N, C-alpha and C positions, 0 to 999 in steps of 0.2 A: 465356353466358346472361344476359339482362337480367332483373333482379328488379324487378317492378312493385310499387308501393304502391297498394293498392286501398282505397276507402272503403265505407261501409255500403250505398251505392246501387249498388255494383258486385259484389254477392254472386253474381249469375248468372255473371259472368265468372270469379269464383273457383271456382264449382262446375264450370264448363266446363274449367278447368285440371285439377281433380281427375279429371273424367271422362276427360280425355286422358292420365291417368297421370302428371301433374305433381305437384310438391310445393307446398303452399300453407301458409304460417304463418297461424295464426288466434288471436284473442284469447279469453281466458277471464277469470273473476274472479280467478284465482290468478296464472298466468303465461301467456305466449304459447306455443302448441303448434305442432308441425310436422306438418301434416296430409297424409295420403295415404289412398287407398282401402284400407280394412282388409281387403277381400276379395281383393286382388290381391297375391300374394307377390312378384311381380317388382317392383312399385311400392314395397312396404314395404321391400324391400332397399335401395332408394335413400335411404330415411330414415336408415338406419344409416350409409350412405356419406357423406351430406351432413353428418351430425353428427360422424362419426368415432367412432361408438358401438359398443361390443362387441355382437356378434350374439346373445349369450345373455342380454341384458338386456331383459326383456319390455316390451311397449308397452301403454299404456292405450288402450282402445277408447272413443271418444267417440260418444255417441248423442244423439238429440233427444227420446227418450221411453223410458219403461220397456218399452213394447211392443217396441221395436227390440232390446232386450237379449235377450228370450226367443226371438228367431230363432236365437240362438247359444248361450245359456247353458242348462245343465241345470236344468229346472224343479223338481227336488227341493228346491232352496234358495229357492224362490219366496216362501214365507211369511215367512222371516226377511228376505230381500232387500226384499220389498215394504214391510215396516215401515220399513226404512231409507229407501227411496225416497220413501215418503209423508212422512216427517219432514224429509229433508234434500235431496231433489232438487227442482228443479235446484239444485246447490250443490257445495261443495268436498269431496265424499266420493266416493272410488273404492271399488268393491265387487269383490272377487275371488271367483269361483265356478268350479266345474267347467263345462266346455263340452260341448255335444253332440259326439259323435265326428266328427272331420273338419270341424267347423263353421268353424274358423279355422286358419290355417297356423302352422307353427312359427316363421315369421318374426315373427308377432304375439305368440305365447305364449312364445317362447324355448324351445320344445320341451316345455313343460309341458302337463298336461291341464286347466289352469285358465287363465282370462283375467280381466283387470281392466277394469271398465266404469265410465264416468262420464258424467253429464249435466251439462254446465257451465252456470253461471248467467250466460250472456252471450247476449243476443238475437241479435246478429250471427252468432255461431257456430251457435246453434240453427237460425237461418234458413238458414245455409250447409249444414248437414247435411240439413235437410228438403229444400232445393232439389236437393242432390246425390242424395238418396234412399237412401244407404247410410252405415254407420258409417265414421268416419275414425280412424286411429291418431293419437296426439298426444303424443309425448314433448316435453319443453321444446325450444323452437326456438332452440337455442344450440349452439355447439361443445361437444362432450361434455367434462364436467369443469369447465366454466367457470360463473360465476354465471348463474342462469336469467334470461331476458329478461322484463322487466315493461313494456317499451315497444317499439313497432315499430322504433325506431331501434336498439335493442339487437339485435334479430333481423337487421336490415340489416347491422350491423357484423360479425356472425359469419357470416352465410350469403349475403350478396350474391353473385350470380353462380352460386349453387348451387341455388337454388330459383326457381320461376316467379313467385311473388307473396307479398305480405304483406297480409293483411286488417287494416287499421289501425283500431282502435276506442279509441285513447288509452291512457293508463296503466291497468294493472290495479288492481283495488280491494283485493285481499287481499295479494298479493305473495309468498306462499310456496305451494308446491304442496299439493294436496289431501291430506286424511287418507286413508290406505289401510287398509281392514279386510278380512281374509281370512275368509270364511264357510266355507271348505272345511276349516278347522282344527277340532279337537275342540271347542275353545272359540273363538268369534269373536275374532280376534287382530288388533291394530293393528300393521301392519308399517311404517307411516310416520306420524308425528304431523302434524297440520295444524290448521286453525282450528276444525274440529269436534273437540271434546275427548273424552277417555276418559269423563268423567262424562256427557256428553251421549249418548254411545253406550250407556253402561250404562243410562241412563234408558229406552232403547228396547228393548235386547236382554237386559238383566239382566247375567249374567257376561260380562266382556270381559277379555282378556289383552293384554299388550304384548310384542312380540318384540324383544329387544335383542341377540340373538346376532350374532356376527361371521360373515358368510358366507364360507366357504372358497373358495379359488381353483377347486376342482373342482365346487362347488355352483352350481346355477342359481338365482338369486334369484327370488322369487315376485312381487316388486314393484320398481319403479325406486328407485334411491337406496340400496339395501341393500349393494351389493358394491363398486362402483367409486368412485374419487375424484370428488367432486362439489363444485360451487359455488365453486371456488377461483380467485381472481384470480392475477395474476402475483406480486403482492406477498405477503409472508408476513403472515398475519393472526394477531394475538395477542389473546386474549380477556382483558379486564379485568373480573373478576367483582365486585370491590368498587369502586364509583365513587370512593371516597376514595383509591384507589391510583393514579388517573390521573396526578397530578403526579409521583409516583415512577416510574411506567412511562414517562412522557414523558422524564424526565431520563435514565433508564437507556438507552432506545433511541436518544435523540438523540446519545448517545456513539458509536453505531454507524452513524448515518446523518445527513446534513445536514438532511434534511426527512423527516418521517414524516406519516402520515395518521391522523386521529382520526374514528371513526364512533361517534357517541353522541347521546343525547337533548339537547334544548335546555337543560334545567336543568343538565346536566353541562357542556356546551360553554360556557355563560355563566360558569362558574367557572374556566375555563382560559385561559391566555394564553401566547404563545410563538410560535416560528417553526414552524408546522405547517399542513397542509392539513386542512380539516374538512368533514364532511358530516353534516347533521342527520337523526336518526332520529325526529324529532317529540317527542311527549310521553310515550309509554308503550310497552308491549310490543306492542300492536296496531299502532300506527303504525310501530314499529321493524321489525316483520315486513313491513309494506308497503314500506318503504324500504330494507331490507337489501341486496337484490341490486343495486338501482340505485346505492346508496352504494358498494358494493364496486367496481362498474364505474367509477363516476365518479372515485373516488380512484385506482384503477388507471390511469386515463387520465392522471393527473398524474405517473405514473411514480415514485411514492414506493415505496421498497423494503419498508416496514413499515407495516401498518395496525393501530392499536390499536382494538379494537371492544368496545363495552359489552356485558357479559353480563347476563342476567336469570335469576331462579330458574326452573328448568325444570319448572314445574307449570302446569296449565291451558293457556292460550295460549302461555305461555313454553316449552312442550315443543317446539312447532313451530319457534319462533325458535332455540332452543338446538340443536336437531337440525341445522338448516342451518348455523348459525354454527360449531358444532364441526367439521363436515365441511370448511367453507371454511378453517378454521384448522388442520386436521390435528390437532385436539385440543390445540393449544398454548394454555396459559393463562399469564397473567403471574404470576410469582413474584418476590418481592424477592430481591436478591442474597444468597445464602447459604441461602435457603429451599428445601426439598426438595419 
């Protein structure tokens, strides 16, 4: 199969591919998604196959309006959900709610009675959904477990020959996936942190909890990113929590490898020298989140065996960055020799 690169003036062609049961990658403000007709189980199965994704990992349903959600979701949660939609949609917030009986297939929900809904803040994709006329599923458009794609070229690298087309709208603006909040819980619960923070959600809903439990092998996760390995390049990622430790970390790991990769902000990179590959995360945690996945991919392309990545305090916007980086590193943090 030839994978076409489509531009914003070819949205009708992208919608035609979806109507024909094909897979089309689409841009959002967070990462690129892998789109398919959310109402066709046979087509949704192809999303799992293209990504190599476990079939019990539920998919996010992308819509072009709140009204489209209520064709499928149970309206008992409409008051709470509408508050969130009014404040944050279109935007990087995914809302989990119970669905109407039989409204969506188990291929979309992972067999649960809930589904995740999102209205992305990207005009090309909103136009695509409107033109298509139905919601589309949209996991990240990458090989399962690898860093999420923030540019069309990342999608092409992973999925060329496996999908019909990529709707290219340039690099994404945010760079990490949406915040996921579960309204079906006793207390609205954040299942995945993103750029919409816990404090922002509390300002709208009042009490909000966060779910940090480790999902067991027999448990079906309610949201993407909770159970399986995610965001990992081929290189081993090591998180350096204290930027003052970078020289010690470089010295320690250069004893194990001829060349290593450094993923850090400009102020940190300016203080370092030596034989290593670098990728800039910009100036702060916001820009670091935007460039994290692209940086992991770029350094991985240089075939370095180890990437030392700058950590940030996991509060506010740092929660989303830390969540993704910890998973990409398998929770591996730099410790000086002899430190436990």
